[in-house]
C-alpha positions in Angstrom: -0.8 -1.2 3.5 -3.3 0.2 5.9 -0.5 1.1 8.4 0.9 3.3 5.6 -2.3 4.7 4.3 -5.3 4.3 6.6 -7.6 5.9 4.0 -7.3 3.1 1.4 -10.9 2.2 1.1 -10.4 -0.9 -1.1 -7.7 -2.2 1.2 -10.2 -2.1 4.1 -12.6 -4.2 2.0 -10.0 -6.7 1.1 -8.9 -7.2 4.7 -12.5 -7.6 5.9 -13.1 -10.2 3.2 -10.0 -12.2 4.1 -10.7 -12.2 7.8 -14.3 -13.3 7.2 -13.1 -16.2 5.1 -10.7 -17.3 7.7 -13.3 -17.0 10.5 -11.1 -14.5 12.6 -14.2 -13.0 14.3 -12.3 -10.9 16.8 -9.9 -9.4 14.2 -12.9 -9.1 11.8 -14.8 -7.0 14.3 -11.8 -4.8 14.9 -11.2 -4.3 11.2 -14.9 -3.3 10.6 -14.7 -0.9 13.5 -11.7 0.9 12.2 -13.2 1.2 8.7 -16.5 2.6 10.1 -14.6 5.3 12.0 -13.1 6.6 8.8 -15.9 6.0 6.2 -19.7 5.7 6.2 -20.3 2.0 5.3 -22.5 0.9 2.5 -25.7 -1.1 2.9 -24.0 -4.4 1.9 -21.1 -4.0 4.4 -23.5 -3.1 7.3 -25.8 -6.1 6.5 -22.9 -8.5 6.5 -21.6 -7.1 9.7 -25.0 -7.2 11.4 -25.7 -10.7 10.3 -22.4 -11.9 11.7 -23.1 -10.2 15.1 -26.6 -11.5 15.3 -25.4 -15.0 14.9 -23.1 -14.6 17.9 -25.6 -12.6 20.1 -27.3 -15.0 22.5 -27.2 -13.2 25.8 -29.2 -10.1 26.6 -26.0 -8.0 27.0 -24.9 -9.1 23.5 -28.3 -8.2 22.1 -27.8 -4.7 23.4 -24.5 -4.4 21.5 -26.4 -5.4 18.3 -28.9 -2.7 18.9 -26.1 -0.2 19.3 -24.7 -1.4 16.0 -28.0 -1.0 14.3 -28.2 2.5 15.6 -24.9 3.3 14.0 -25.9 1.6 10.7 -29.1 3.6 10.2 -27.2 6.9 10.5 -24.7 6.3 7.6 -27.3 6.2 4.9 -31.1 5.8 4.7 -31.5 2.2 3.7 -34.9 0.4 3.8 -33.2 -3.0 4.0 -31.3 -2.1 7.2 -34.4 -0.6 8.8 -36.4 -3.7 8.0 -33.7 -6.0 9.4 -33.6 -3.8 12.5 -37.3 -4.0 13.1 -37.4 -7.8 12.5 -34.5 -8.3 14.9 -36.2 -6.3 17.6 -39.2 -8.6 17.3 -36.9 -11.4 18.8 -36.8 -9.4 22.0 -40.5 -9.0 22.4 -40.5 -11.2 25.5 -38.4 -8.7 27.4 -39.9 -6.0 29.5 -41.2 -3.3 27.2 -40.4 -5.4 24.2 -43.6 -4.7 22.3 -43.3 -0.9 22.7 -39.7 -1.1 21.6 -40.6 -2.9 18.4 -43.3 -0.3 17.7 -40.9 2.5 18.4 -38.4 1.1 15.9 -41.1 0.5 13.2 -42.3 4.1 13.7 -38.8 5.5 13.3 -38.3 3.3 10.2 -41.6 4.6 8.7 -40.4 8.2 9.3 -37.1 7.5 7.6 -38.1 5.4 4.6 -41.9 4.9 4.7 -42.2 7.3 1.8 -39.9 5.3 -0.4 -42.0 4.7 -3.5 -40.5 1.4 -4.5 -39.3 -0.1 -1.2 -41.6 1.5 1.4 -44.4 -1.0 1.0 -42.4 -3.9 2.5 -41.9 -1.9 5.7 -45.6 -1.1 6.0 -46.5 -4.7 5.5 -44.0 -6.0 8.1 -45.4 -3.5 10.6 -49.0 -4.7 9.9 -48.0 -8.4 10.2 -46.5 -7.6 13.6 -49.7 -5.9 14.8 -51.8 -8.8 13.3 -49.6 -11.3 15.3 -50.4 -9.3 18.5 -54.1 -9.3 17.6 -54.0 -13.1 17.3 -52.6 -13.5 20.8 -55.3 -11.2 22.2 -58.1 -13.2 20.7 -60.2 -15.1 23.4 -60.2 -18.9 23.3 -62.8 -20.5 21.0 -66.3 -20.7 22.6 -65.4 -18.3 25.5 -66.9 -14.8 26.0 -64.3 -12.0 26.2 -64.2 -10.0 29.3 -64.6 -6.2 29.1 -60.8 -5.8 29.5 -60.2 -8.3 26.7 -62.8 -6.6 24.5 -61.0 -3.2 25.1 -57.7 -4.7 24.1 -59.2 -6.2 21.0 -60.7 -2.9 19.9 -57.5 -1.1 20.6 -55.5 -3.5 18.5 -58.0 -3.5 15.6 -57.8 0.3 15.6 -54.0 0.2 15.4 -54.3 -2.0 12.2 -57.0 0.2 10.7 -54.7 3.2 11.3 -51.8 1.6 9.6 -53.9 0.8 6.6 -55.2 4.3 6.4 -51.8 5.9 6.8 -50.3 3.7 4.1 -53.0 4.3 1.6 -52.4 8.1 1.9 -48.9 7.7 0.6 -47.9 7.1 -3.1 -46.3 3.6 -3.1 -46.0 1.0 -5.8 -48.7 -1.7 -5.7 -50.9 0.4 -3.5 -53.9 -1.0 -5.4 -53.2 -4.4 -3.8 -52.9 -2.8 -0.4 -56.3 -1.1 -0.9 -57.9 -4.5 -2.0 -56.4 -6.2 1.1 -57.9 -3.5 3.3 -61.3 -4.0 1.8 -61.1 -7.7 2.4 -59.8 -7.4 5.9 -62.1 -4.6 7.2 -65.5 -5.7 8.3 -66.7 -2.1 8.0 -66.9 0.2 4.9 -63.8 2.2 4.2 -64.3 5.8 5.3 -64.7 8.5 2.7 -61.7 10.4 4.0 -59.5 7.3 3.5 -60.8 6.8 -0.1 -60.2 10.5 -0.9 -56.6 10.3 0.4 -56.1 7.1 -1.5 -57.2 8.6 -4.8 -55.0 11.6 -4.2 -52.0 9.4 -3.5 -52.7 7.5 -6.7 -52.5 10.7 -8.7 -49.3 11.6 -7.0 -47.9 8.1 -7.8 -48.7 8.6 -11.5 -46.6 11.8 -11.4 -43.7 9.9 -9.7 -43.8 6.8 -12.0 -41.8 8.4 -14.9 -39.0 9.3 -12.6 -39.0 5.9 -10.9 -39.0 4.2 -14.3 -36.1 6.4 -15.5 -34.1 5.4 -12.4 -34.9 1.7 -13.0 -33.7 1.8 -16.6 -30.7 4.1 -16.1 -27.1 3.0 -15.6 -25.0 3.9 -12.6 -24.5 6.6 -11.3 -27.9 7.9 -12.5 -27.0 11.5 -11.5 -29.1 13.1 -14.2 -32.2 11.0 -13.4 -31.9 11.7 -9.7 -31.4 15.4 -10.3 -34.6 15.5 -12.4 -36.4 13.7 -9.6 -35.1 16.1 -7.0 -36.2 19.1 -9.1 -39.7 17.6 -9.3 -39.9 17.1 -5.5 -38.5 20.6 -4.9 -41.4 22.1 -6.9 -43.9 20.0 -4.8 -42.3 21.3 -1.7 -42.7 18.4 0.7 -39.6 18.5 3.0 -39.8 14.8 3.9 -40.0 13.7 0.3 -37.2 16.1 -0.7 -35.0 14.7 2.0 -35.7 11.1 1.1 -34.9 11.6 -2.6 -31.7 13.3 -1.8 -30.8 10.4 0.6 -31.6 7.9 -2.1 -29.4 9.7 -4.6 -26.5 10.0 -2.1 -26.7 6.3 -1.3 -25.7 5.6 -4.9 -23.5 8.6 -5.4 -21.8 9.1 -2.0 -18.6 10.4 -3.6 -20.1 13.3 -5.5 -19.3 16.5 -3.6 -21.7 18.7 -5.5 -24.6 16.5 -4.6 -23.7 16.7 -0.9 -23.3 20.5 -1.2 -26.8 20.9 -2.6 -28.3 18.6 0.0 -26.6 20.4 2.9 -27.6 23.8 1.5 -31.2 22.7 1.4 -31.0 21.4 5.0 -29.3 24.6 6.2 -31.8 26.9 4.6 -35.1 25.0 4.8 -35.3 22.3 7.5 -32.7 23.8 10.0 -33.0 20.8 12.4 -29.8 20.6 14.3 -29.4 16.8 14.5 -30.4 16.3 10.9 -28.2 19.1 9.5 -25.1 18.2 11.4 -25.4 14.5 10.6 -25.6 15.3 6.9 -22.6 17.6 7.1 -20.6 14.9 9.0 -21.4 12.2 6.4 -20.5 14.6 3.6 -16.9 15.2 4.8 -16.4 11.6 5.7 -17.4 10.6 2.1 -15.5 13.4 0.3 -12.8 14.6 2.7 -10.7 16.1 -0.1 -13.4 18.8 -0.9 -12.7 21.9 1.1 -16.1 23.5 0.4 -17.8 20.7 2.4 -15.6 21.3 5.4 -16.2 25.0 5.4 -20.0 24.5 5.2 -19.7 22.0 8.1 -17.8 24.5 10.3 -20.4 27.2 9.5 -23.3 24.8 10.4 -21.7 23.9 13.7 -21.3 27.6 14.6 -24.8 28.3 13.4 -26.2 25.6 15.8 -24.0 26.7 18.6 -21.8 23.6 18.9 -19.2 23.8 21.6 -15.9 25.5 20.7 -13.8 22.5 21.5 -15.8 20.3 19.0 -15.5 22.9 16.3 -11.7 23.2 16.8 -11.4 19.4 16.7 -13.3 19.3 13.5 -11.0 22.0 12.0 -7.9 19.9 12.9 -9.5 16.9 11.1 -10.0 19.2 8.0 -6.3 20.0 8.0 -5.5 16.3 7.8 -8.0 15.6 5.1 -5.5 15.7 2.2 -6.7 18.5 0.0 -5.3 18.5 -3.6 -4.5 22.2 -4.0 -2.5 24.6 -1.9 -5.3 27.2 -2.1 -7.7 24.8 -0.4 -5.7 25.1 2.8 -5.9 28.9 2.6 -9.7 28.7 2.3 -10.1 26.4 5.3 -7.8 28.6 7.4 -9.8 31.7 6.4 -13.1 30.1 7.4 -11.7 29.0 10.8 -10.2 32.4 11.5 -13.5 34.1 10.6 -15.2 31.9 13.1 -12.6 32.8 15.8 -13.0 36.5 15.0 -16.7 36.3 15.5 -16.2 34.9 19.0 -14.1 37.9 20.2 -15.6 40.8 22.2 -13.6 43.7 20.9 -15.0 46.1 23.5 -12.5 44.5 25.9 -8.8 45.4 25.6 -7.8 41.8 26.1 -9.6 38.4 26.4 -8.9 34.7 26.0 -10.7 34.7 22.7 -8.6 37.5 21.3 -5.4 35.8 22.2 -6.6 32.6 20.6 -7.4 34.5 17.4 -3.9 36.0 17.3 -2.3 32.7 18.0 -4.4 31.1 15.2 -3.3 33.9 12.7 0.3 33.2 13.6 -0.1 29.5 13.3 -1.9 29.9 9.9 1.0 31.9 8.5 3.5 29.4 9.7 1.4 26.4 8.5 1.2 27.8 5.0 5.0 28.5 5.0 6.1 25.1 6.3 3.5 22.4 5.6 1.7 23.6 2.5 4.7 25.1 0.7 6.8 22.0 1.3 4.1 19.8 -0.1 3.0 21.8 -3.1 6.1 24.0 -3.7 3.9 27.0 -3.3 2.2 28.7 -0.3 -1.2 29.0 -2.0 -1.4 32.6 -0.7 1.1 34.7 -2.7 -0.8 37.9 -1.9 -0.7 37.1 1.8 -4.5 37.5 2.2 -4.4 35.9 5.7 -1.8 38.4 6.9 -3.8 41.3 5.3 -6.9 40.2 7.2 -4.8 39.9 10.4 -3.6 43.5 9.8 -7.2 44.7 9.3 -8.3 43.1 12.5 -5.4 44.7 14.5 -6.0 48.1 12.9 -9.8 48.4 12.8 -10.9 46.2 15.7 -8.0 46.3 18.1 -6.7 49.8 17.4 -3.2 48.4 17.2 -1.6 50.1 14.1 1.9 49.2 15.3 1.1 45.5 14.8 -0.7 46.2 11.5 2.4 48.0 10.2 4.7 45.2 11.2 2.5 42.7 9.3 2.5 44.9 6.2 6.2 45.2 6.3 6.3 41.4 6.4 3.9 41.2 3.4 6.0 43.6 1.4 9.2 41.5 2.0 7.5 38.5 0.4 7.8 39.8 -3.1 4.7 42.1 -3.1 6.5 45.5 -2.9 6.6 45.7 -6.7 2.8 45.8 -7.0 1.0 49.2 -6.9 -2.3 47.6 -5.7 -0.6 46.2 -2.6 0.8 49.6 -1.6 -2.5 51.3 -2.2 -4.2 48.6 0.1 -1.8 49.4 2.8 -2.2 53.2 2.2 -6.0 52.9 2.5 -5.6 51.1 5.8 -3.2 53.7 7.1 -5.4 56.5 5.8 -8.4 55.1 7.7 -6.7 54.1 11.0 -3.3 55.7 11.0 -1.9 59.1 10.5 -0.7 61.4 7.7 2.9 60.9 8.4 2.8 57.1 7.9 0.6 57.6 4.8 3.3 59.8 3.3 6.0 57.4 4.3 4.1 54.5 2.7 3.6 56.4 -0.6 7.2 57.5 -0.8 8.3 53.8 -0.5 5.6 52.8 -3.1 7.0 55.3 -5.6 10.5 53.9 -5.1 9.5 50.2 -5.3 6.5 49.9 -7.6 7.4 48.4 -11.0 4.0 47.6 -12.6 2.1 50.9 -12.4 4.4 53.6 -10.9 2.3 56.4 -12.5 -0.6 55.4 -10.3 1.2 55.6 -6.9 2.9 58.9 -8.1 -0.6 60.4 -8.7 -1.8 59.3 -5.3 1.2 60.8 -3.5 0.7 64.1 -5.3 -3.0 64.1 -4.4 -2.2 63.6 -0.7 0.3 66.5 -0.7 -2.1 68.7 -2.6 -4.7 68.2 0.1 -2.7 68.0 3.3 1.0 68.7 2.6 3.1 71.8 3.1 5.0 73.5 0.3 8.1 71.6 1.3 6.2 68.3 1.2 4.8 69.2 -2.2 8.2 70.0 -3.6 9.7 66.8 -2.2 6.9 64.8 -3.7 7.2 66.5 -7.1 10.9 66.0 -7.2 10.6 62.3 -6.2 7.9 61.4 -8.7 9.7 63.3 -11.5 12.9 61.4 -10.9 11.2 58.1 -10.6 9.1 58.5 -13.8 12.2 59.7 -15.6 14.1 56.5 -14.7 11.1 54.4 -15.7 10.8 56.1 -19.1 14.5 55.7 -19.6 14.3 52.0 -18.8 11.4 51.6 -21.1 13.2 53.4 -23.9 16.3 51.1 -23.5 14.0 48.1 -23.6 12.4 49.3 -26.7 15.7 49.9 -28.4 16.9 46.4 -27.4 13.8 44.9 -28.9 14.2 46.9 -32.1 17.8 45.8 -32.3 16.9 42.2 -31.8 14.1 42.5 -34.4 16.5 44.0 -36.9 19.0 41.2 -36.3 16.3 38.6 -36.8 15.3 40.3 -40.0 18.8 40.2 -41.2 19.2 36.5 -40.4 15.9 35.8 -42.1 17.1 37.6 -45.2 20.3 35.6 -45.1 18.4 32.4 -44.7 16.1 33.3 -47.6 19.1 34.1 -49.8 20.8 30.9 -48.9 17.7 28.9 -49.7 17.5 30.6 -53.1 21.1 29.8 -53.9 20.6 26.2 -52.8 17.6 25.8 -55.1 19.5 27.3 -58.0 22.4 24.9 -57.2 20.1 21.9 -57.2 18.5 22.9 -60.5 21.9 23.2 -62.1 23.0 19.9 -60.7 19.9 18.1 -62.0 20.4 19.6 -65.4 24.0 18.3 -65.5 23.1 14.8 -64.6 20.5 14.3 -67.2 17.3 16.0 -66.4 16.0 16.9 -69.9 13.1 19.0 -68.9 12.9 22.5 -70.4 13.3 25.5 -68.2 9.8 26.8 -68.8 8.2 23.4 -68.1 10.3 23.0 -65.0 9.3 26.4 -63.6 5.6 25.8 -64.3 5.3 22.1 -63.3 7.8 21.8 -60.4 7.5 25.0 -58.5 4.1 26.4 -59.6 2.1 23.9 -57.5 4.1 24.5 -54.3 2.8 28.1 -54.1 -0.4 26.9 -52.4 1.1 24.1 -50.3 2.8 24.2 -46.9 6.6 24.7 -47.1 7.4 21.3 -45.8 9.0 18.2 -47.3 8.4 14.6 -46.1 10.8 11.8 -45.7 8.4 9.0 -46.3 6.1 6.6 -44.6 6.1 6.7 -40.8 8.3 9.8 -40.6 7.4 13.2 -39.1 7.5 16.5 -40.8 10.8 18.4 -41.2 11.4 22.0 -42.2 12.5 22.3 -45.8 16.1 23.5 -44.9 16.6 20.2 -43.0 16.1 18.1 -46.1 19.3 18.9 -47.9 21.0 15.7 -46.7 18.2 13.5 -47.9 18.2 14.9 -51.5 22.0 15.1 -51.8 23.8 12.9 -54.3 24.9 9.5 -53.2 23.8 9.7 -49.5 21.4 7.2 -48.0 20.8 5.4 -51.3 18.8 8.2 -52.8 21.0 9.3 -55.7 19.4 9.7 -59.1 20.7 7.6 -61.9 21.3 9.5 -65.2 20.8 6.4 -67.2 18.4 3.4 -67.0 14.8 2.5 -67.8 12.0 4.7 -66.5 10.1 3.5 -63.4 6.3 3.8 -62.9 6.9 6.7 -60.4 8.4 8.8 -63.1 5.4 8.1 -65.3 3.1 9.3 -62.5 5.3 12.4 -62.2 4.8 13.1 -65.9 1.1 12.7 -65.7 0.9 14.9 -62.6 2.7 17.7 -64.5 0.2 17.6 -67.2 -2.7 18.3 -64.8 -3.5 22.0 -64.7 -2.9 23.8 -61.4 -6.1 24.1 -59.2 -6.2 27.1 -57.0 -7.9 26.8 -53.6 -11.3 28.5 -53.4 -11.6 30.0 -50.0 -15.4 30.6 -50.5 -15.9 26.8 -50.1 -14.1 26.5 -46.8 -17.3 25.9 -44.8 -18.1 22.8 -46.8 -14.4 21.6 -46.9 -12.2 19.8 -44.4 -8.4 19.5 -44.4 -7.1 15.9 -43.9 -3.5 15.3 -43.0 -1.0 12.8 -41.5 -1.9 10.2 -44.1 0.5 7.6 -45.4 2.7 8.9 -48.2 2.5 5.5 -49.9 -1.3 5.4 -49.9 -2.5 4.0 -53.3 -5.4 5.9 -54.9 -6.0 8.3 -52.0 -9.0 9.8 -53.7 -10.9 6.5 -53.8 -9.8 5.5 -50.3 -11.0 8.8 -48.8 -14.2 9.0 -50.8 -15.2 5.6 -49.4 -14.2 6.8 -45.8 -16.0 10.1 -45.9 -19.0 8.9 -47.9 -20.9 8.1 -44.7 -20.8 11.8 -43.7 -22.6 13.1 -46.8 -22.2 13.7 -50.5 -18.6 14.3 -51.4 -18.2 16.8 -54.3 -14.4 16.6 -54.7 -11.3 15.2 -53.1 -8.2 17.1 -54.0 -5.1 15.1 -52.9 -1.9 17.1 -52.9 1.1 15.6 -54.7 4.6 17.0 -55.1 6.2 17.8 -58.5 7.4 14.1 -58.8 3.9 12.7 -58.4 4.4 11.5 -54.8 1.5 11.9 -52.5 2.3 14.4 -49.8 0.0 12.9 -47.1 -2.7 15.5 -47.0 -5.7 16.6 -49.1 -8.9 18.7 -49.2 -12.3 17.0 -49.0 -15.2 19.1 -50.3 -18.8 18.2 -49.5 -22.2 19.3 -50.9 -23.6 20.4 -47.5 -22.0 22.2 -44.6 -23.5 19.7 -42.1 -21.6 16.9 -43.8 -18.3 18.8 -43.3 -19.2 19.2 -39.6 -19.9 15.4 -39.3 -16.5 14.7 -41.0 -14.7 16.4 -38.2 -15.8 13.5 -36.0 -13.5 11.2 -38.0 -10.4 13.0 -36.5 -7.8 10.6 -35.2 -9.3 7.7 -37.1 -6.7 5.0 -38.0 -6.0 4.8 -41.7 -3.4 2.3 -42.8 -1.8 2.3 -39.4 -1.6 6.1 -38.9 -4.1 8.4 -37.1 -5.7 10.6 -39.7 -6.1 14.3 -38.7 -9.3 16.0 -39.8 -9.6 19.8 -39.2 -11.7 22.7 -40.5 -10.4 24.3 -43.7 -9.2 27.8 -42.7 -7.0 30.2 -44.6 -4.1 30.8 -42.2 -3.1 34.0 -44.0 -6.5 35.6 -43.1 -6.8 33.8 -39.7 -3.2 33.6 -38.3 -4.4 32.9 -34.8 -6.5 29.9 -35.8 -5.5 26.7 -33.9 -7.3 23.4 -33.6 -6.6 21.7 -30.3 -9.1 19.1 -29.0 -7.9 18.8 -25.4 -8.0 21.0 -22.4 -4.8 22.7 -21.1 -6.2 23.6 -17.6 -6.5 21.7 -14.3 -9.1 18.9 -14.7 -9.8 17.3 -11.3 -11.8 14.5 -12.7 -9.0 13.4 -15.2 -5.7 11.6 -14.5 -2.4 11.8 -16.3 -0.5 8.5 -16.4 3.1 8.2 -17.4 5.6 5.3 -17.6 3.2 2.9 -19.3 4.6 0.1 -21.4 4.3 0.8 -25.2 2.5 -2.5 -25.5 -0.3 -1.5 -23.1 -3.7 -1.3 -24.9 -6.7 0.9 -24.1 -8.6 -2.2 -22.9 -5.9 -3.3 -20.6 -5.5 0.2 -19.0 -9.3 0.4 -18.6 -9.3 -2.9 -16.8 -6.8 -1.5 -14.3 -8.6 1.9 -13.9 -12.2 0.8 -13.6 -11.6 -0.8 -10.3 -11.4 2.7 -8.8 -14.4 4.3 -10.4 -16.6 4.8 -13.4 -14.2 5.4 -16.4 -15.8 7.7 -19.0 -12.9 7.9 -21.5 -9.3 6.8 -22.0 -6.8 8.5 -24.4 -3.5 6.9 -25.2 -1.0 9.6 -26.3 0.7 8.7 -29.6 3.1 10.4 -32.0 2.1 11.4 -35.6 2.7 7.8 -36.8 0.3 6.4 -34.2 3.0 4.9 -32.1 2.3 5.0 -28.3 4.4 7.2 -26.1 3.8 5.5 -22.8 1.4 8.3 -21.7 -2.4 8.3 -21.2 -5.3 10.5 -19.9 -8.1 8.8 -18.0 -11.3 10.6 -17.4 -13.5 9.5 -14.5 -17.1 10.3 -13.7 -16.2 12.9 -11.0 -13.2 14.3 -9.1 -13.8 12.1 -6.1 -13.1 8.9 -8.1 -10.1 10.5 -9.8 -8.7 11.4 -6.4 -9.1 7.9 -5.0 -7.5 6.5 -8.2 -4.4 8.7 -7.7 -3.9 7.3 -4.2 -4.4 3.7 -5.3 -2.7 3.6 -8.7 0.4 5.9 -8.2 3.4 3.6 -8.2 1.5 0.6 -9.5 3.3 -1.9 -11.6 1.9 -2.6 -15.1 3.8 -5.2 -17.1 7.0 -4.7 -15.2 6.7 -0.9 -15.6 6.1 1.3 -12.5 3.6 4.0 -13.6 3.2 7.5 -12.2 -0.4 8.9 -11.8 -1.4 12.5 -11.1 -4.3 14.9 -11.6 -4.3 16.2 -15.2 -2.9 19.7 -15.2 -1.1 20.3 -18.5 0.7 23.7 -19.0 -0.9 26.3 -21.3 -0.1 25.9 -25.0 1.9 29.1 -25.6 1.1 30.9 -28.9 3.8 33.1 -30.5 3.7 36.6 -29.1 2.6 39.3 -31.5 4.3 42.6 -31.4 2.3 45.6 -30.1 1.5 48.3 -32.6 4.5 50.6 -32.9 6.9 48.2 -31.1 9.4 45.7 -32.5 8.7 42.1 -31.9 10.9 39.7 -30.0 13.2 37.4 -32.0 11.6 34.2 -32.9 13.2 30.9 -31.8 14.1 28.4 -34.6 11.0 26.7 -35.7 10.4 23.2 -34.3 7.6 21.0 -35.4 6.6 19.1 -32.3 3.6 16.9 -31.4 0.9 17.5 -28.9 3.0 16.6 -25.9 6.6 17.4 -27.0 9.1 16.1 -29.5 7.9 12.9 -31.2 10.1 9.9 -31.8 9.8 10.3 -35.5 11.0 13.9 -35.5 14.7 13.1 -35.0 17.4 15.4 -36.2 19.5 14.3 -39.2 22.7 15.7 -37.6 25.1 13.2 -36.1 25.3 13.2 -32.3 28.9 14.4 -32.4 27.8 17.7 -33.8 24.8 18.2 -31.6 25.0 20.9 -28.9 22.3 21.7 -26.4 21.6 25.3 -26.8 19.2 25.7 -23.9 18.8 23.7 -20.7 15.4 22.1 -20.4 13.4 21.2 -17.4 10.6 18.6 -17.3 7.3 20.3 -16.4 4.1 18.8 -15.2 2.3 16.1 -17.2 5.3 15.3 -19.3 5.6 18.6 -21.1 9.1 19.9 -21.9 9.6 23.6 -21.6 12.6 25.9 -21.8 14.2 26.6 -18.5 13.7 30.2 -17.2 17.4 30.3 -16.6 18.0 30.1 -20.4 19.6 33.2 -21.9 17.3 35.6 -23.7 19.9 36.3 -26.4 19.2 34.6 -29.7 21.2 31.5 -30.5 24.3 32.0 -32.6 23.8 31.2 -36.3 25.4 27.7 -37.0 28.1 27.6 -39.7 26.5 26.5 -43.0 27.9 23.3 -44.6 27.6 22.2 -48.2 26.5 18.7 -49.0 30.1 17.7 -50.0 31.4 19.0 -46.6 28.7 17.0 -44.8 29.5 13.8 -46.7 33.2 14.1 -46.0 32.5 14.7 -42.3 30.1 11.8 -42.1 32.3 9.3 -43.9 35.5 10.3 -42.2 37.1 7.4 -40.4 
């Protein structure tokens, strides 16, 4: 697996674990070495590696290799345990030449790095004091002997070292510092100096301020980002650079895959500390932890230039950035722009030619080719549709190199890439020509612009006339006026034709709508007459009032029954026809309870919707049509939100529950709380709860809970087995990061569609999960995983004032992610015809192909119920 993808972090861990179990020490060392070259290693990995190497180090040369390994370990993260292990290991070499001074040097470096750690710093101070106390014991004279002056001087010097350590420690806010103070009182034969007591009390006060933040970290769950950020803000106000650096390092040790945290830390180091080794080390660790974040690479290149790193090293780092695997095409444009800016700053443009200038031109050419070949092949887009890199190249050639010929060639290339139709592109070129070229080329550019521009031709026409008014001759003015008049006349003619076509299409659609309306009216009249002939004894006035009066305030939809989706009313003719699908009405026979319910419903007076109570009312839909006593069921369900005033369930004229109702509360707050019950499962179906809004007064109102834009921290998974549960999917996903939420996509009946959205804590975890989960097998199903980027939910276009609207497509009632399984056409397959080719878009959405004809579909031939029955039953 690593030979295919060397950046698989978990695969490195698995290989190291297996090699360690098998005792393959040589291969184990090689595997750890490869992983450390790609990633900063965590504290646990380093400690395991160091302990294994310490066991094998017996010779002096081998001990030196362990020292080198410790030096690498302490650079990845600031970890008190590693520093403590390093100092204790160095004590084992105290017998070598300069051994004592080496131990002291390591302890001092450790105190500089983590001595201010409020919770773990005390252990390091105590280890350092124990070492110095051990040295003091060896310097003590033998019992009964009188120390020589040299021995006395050594003793005094050693005692002073221990005194100094106590005083330094007591001036720093650390946990259990009261015990350290008591130990110093007991150990010291002299009174503690007033200065030390003053510093100790000041440190105690500082500790009291830090304790709430330390306690918050202790009680918080991983990743503790909010708690660490509060702690960082506190230290920033105090302004101690060493403490600010330490709290940042502590936060990053637990959140090494959070790009924003690295960016804030590096910004602080760049602007405040400005220490070269410290700044470059932090930038290097940032890009090794989050290589997919282009902003971190750009900051690293700027920091290297700021600290005057060699050009060869900066170029090498840029090549690493190109291989980092960014997730957007625009990221590659940004990194190229940053590198080209750096190369431009190296050039001395007072010289006509130089090595740096040739390198800059070569880099511009390579950038254009790279975006065309590598990026466009991977993302199916260049990421630079406006050719900003070529524009910058042209500016450099024109302004800094006085080479307008090359700039014109570049702009010709830009215009051939589909930019000639935009007025702003022509005006950008015109401004460059105006500043560094000549009038003749300005005129030529504007004449081409007038001919080619399709978005704002009036604008470029005006600019051309302005140029000729100021600098042109009479012949130039006449030519410009004639050209602009001809062009604008053609544009107006095209616009008029387009308006006429729109008006004609709108008129055709109105005629079709009128025909459909008339056909529906005839169909209803036919059904009424047929019901009367087969035994419906209701009076005409009762029928009009009871059957159709209630429907005036209800949606114009009819339902098929439990588990089915919603169909337009004109699609229901087959279901209600005589004799088909077992739904024919019997003229004779005993009455059934449903008919009794129908009679009782007709007796209930019609209740009109009161729009003044919309704020305290919610609309509940997608309920089961066979739900018994929906009022009692929903009153019990919504009672926890607040006092329910009324539940108005909607029934059809036969007394059948239509699957939706209105729930009115006493307080507006209760209605807001009721919205949280959206998608709650009720009798096996997800209940939809939405605000009660009059669509006639608010036609643009649309309730949609989920984002339709790129979400880098969220994954879209397809190909899941329908039996996969939320818990099973979470078990698979949590191995690659902290999962915040999982949403299984279902149809209106609550049945899974094999799709899911998984939200991670941050984009880093989501990116890693894509690499590791795409192509994974779950219950014999190979799943596809990608970053969530659903297409925009297109709303029907509204006609502009004074202009006819486009013809509307036939209405389709689809779910949140396309056509649901329960929304199947009742037409036999033999009669189905695909009117428009479809193409599968990102994240499983189905959209009309752009190649589809813009003409409205032909009106299908209408068939009566008898014709349909003959066709269906024909052998």
